[in-house]
C-alpha positions, 0 to 999 in steps of 0.5 A: 639679359637687360632690356634695350631702350628700343624694346622697352614699353613706351611710357604714358605721355600727357597727350589728351586725345579727347581735348584735341578732338574737341578743339578740332571739331569746334574749329570746324563747326565755327565757320558753319554756324550762324548767329541768327540760327543760334538766337532763334534756337535759344528763343524757342528753347527759352519760350518752351522751357518757360511755358513748361515751368509755368504749368509745372509750378501751377501743378505743384502749388495745387498739389501742395494745397491739397496736401495741406488740406489733407494734413489739416483739420477734418482729415478723419472723414476722408476715405483712405486706402491704407487704414490700419492704425498701426501703420502710422509713422513719423512725418517726413518718413515717406519723403525720406524713403522716396529720396533713398529710392531715387538715390539707389536708382541713380546708382543702379542706372549709373552702374549700367551706363558707366559713369567713367566710359568712352565710346566704342570707337574712342575706346578702340583707338584711344585706349591702345595709345601710350597715353595717361588715361585719367586726363581724357576720362576725368572730363566726361566724369565731371560733366556727368557729375554736374548734370546729375547734380543739376537734374537732382536739384531740379527734380527735388524742388517739386517734391520738397514743396509738396511734402515739406510744408514748413520749409521756407523757399530758401530752405527748399533751394538749399535742400535741393542743392543738398539732394543734388550732391547726394545724387552726385555721390550715388554716381561716384559710388557707381564709378567706384564699383567699375573698379571692383576687384582691384582693391574695391569690394565687389558684388554684394559687399560693395553694393551694400556699403554704397546703399548704407551711405545713400541711406544716410544721405537721404536724411540730409535734404530735409534737414537742410531745408529746415535751415541747417548748414551742417547737412550741406557741409556733410554732403559736399565733403562726401562728394569731394572725398568720393571724387578724390577716391574715384580720380585715384582709382580711374586707372584701375578700371578695365578697358572692356568696362570703359567700352561697355559703359560707352556702348550702353550709354550710346545705345540708351541715348539713341533710344531716348532721342528716337523715343523708342522705349523698347530699345531703351529696355534692350540697352539696359537688359542684362545677359541671359543667365546660365541654364542647368542640366535639369532645365536642358533635360526639360527643354529637350522633352518632345512636344505634341503640338507646335504651340506646346513646343513654342510655349516650352521654348518661351518658358525656358527662355523666360526663366533664364532672363535675368531680373524677372523678379528684381524690379517687381519685388523692389517696387512692391516694397517701395510702394508699400513703404510709401503708403505706410509712411505717407500718413492718412493721405486721400484715397485718390493720391494713394491710388495714383501711387499704386497705379504708378507702381503698376506702370513701372512693374509691367515692362519688366516681365516683357523683356523676352518679348522685347527681344523676340520683337526685334526679328518678327521674320522668325515668328513668321517662320513658325507653323503657327498663326501670329495670334498663337505666337503672341499668346505663347509670349503672354502666358509667362508674363501674365502668370508672373504679374498675376502672382505679383498682383495677388501678393500686392493685394494681399499686403494691402488687405493686411494693411486694412484696405478691404476684404480678402476678395481683393486678392482674387481681383488682383490676380485677374488684373495681373493677367491683363497686366501681362498682356499689356507687357507683351503689347508694349513690347510689340509696339511699332517703331515711332514714325519719324516721317510724319510732321510734328504738330505745332502747340504752345510747347513748340512742335510735338511729334504726335505720331511718335507719342501715339506709338508710345501709348500702345501698352499703356492703354491696356495697363489703364484698361486692366487697372480700372476695376482693380483701382475701383475695388481698392477704393470701395474696400470690397469686391462685388460680383459685378466687379469681378466679372468686369475685371475678368472681361477687361483682362480678356479684352487685353489678351485679345488686343495682344493676340489680334492687333496687327502691327502697323 
């Protein structure tokens, strides 16, 4: 039977609900905004930005001078952490590795946030309307591409000025613009992966193709900084090609993917606005993995004490948490690659790179503790003291980070850092790092009732930044003996005892610190 006109599906119309809502909200706000308030806000913003740029420029110039001294004459007498002669690689390799890692991080983060996304309310209302999706989706994507380009260009400038001493100022700005285009390509690749399965390779195949393209793009900024125009043309062509491909496939992205991306973006944005790093980690957390029948049988075994039962439950949940080893392994490889490709840099600079790697790795094993910290009332119902509950949460992160630190130190020993006793020092430090992960997961929420303190940068929320320091303090405490041992190249017995004592203090801080 032929379908009647009344029963036919409605055809998509050209109505753009996003534009209509934006225009209507702007008309409503126009009458309530005063020019005086706008000028005052602009003045305060420009003053704060100018002060920050001046201090950042001075820091970049100071670091540039130090790098120039390190690469000049007389570098043979400098103490370095990585001293193996076979590790020498061409100049500029470290910067290229860092650029590739940054582009890969942009693609992975954008894949979580959803470059093409709508808020939950907009998705439930707009996606059900008989309208063409692309007109009201493309505006948000274009704004995100512009923001990523600007952020990538600004963040590249200090790296370029410090690592590329031969480039001119004009070349540095051209290299920054090219890196911004490469970052935009990473964002567009993440947008393509949103339509995976509908004509675009899914899983590892799609990610591998994107990583190959990003690896090629990571070589372009330094060539552009040298004065060549071909890298800029190639990066611009890649952005245009990927943009056209994303625009043609925008209608293939499932509605649930658009709503998911909008939900994660809103969650992460609210966490950043409220300066809650734990909530930011929960926004990016993946779904728990599937458990096997063997794991279920192991979990179903009885326990003799409440602590052993809680430890068994924590171990099962910890092993099911996705991404336990992903970030630690990738950051270990990245740190080793930077240490290998950075040349004979001074020991303080190499130690700073190692410390930044540790600070980036520590939060990953605390994912389970961040989830349990949401409902402290459940921990209070357990027939255990709060100290034993925190200890149970610490066991698995401490074991993982002890193994990671030992492997990291073993790699450094192979690279000529020092004696094999550094491996034991790293394992002891990993126990303190595990305690720092749990301490950071249980940090109190930022107190927004306390007034900010006026500084030269403007109002600074000291009460909120104080809560962010919980967890970082124990990382620094546990890292001091380890960094000292890496600097010395050997491990005296007193240093081993100090590392054991510092790690024990970190564990005790986690167990007996009372939440505010």
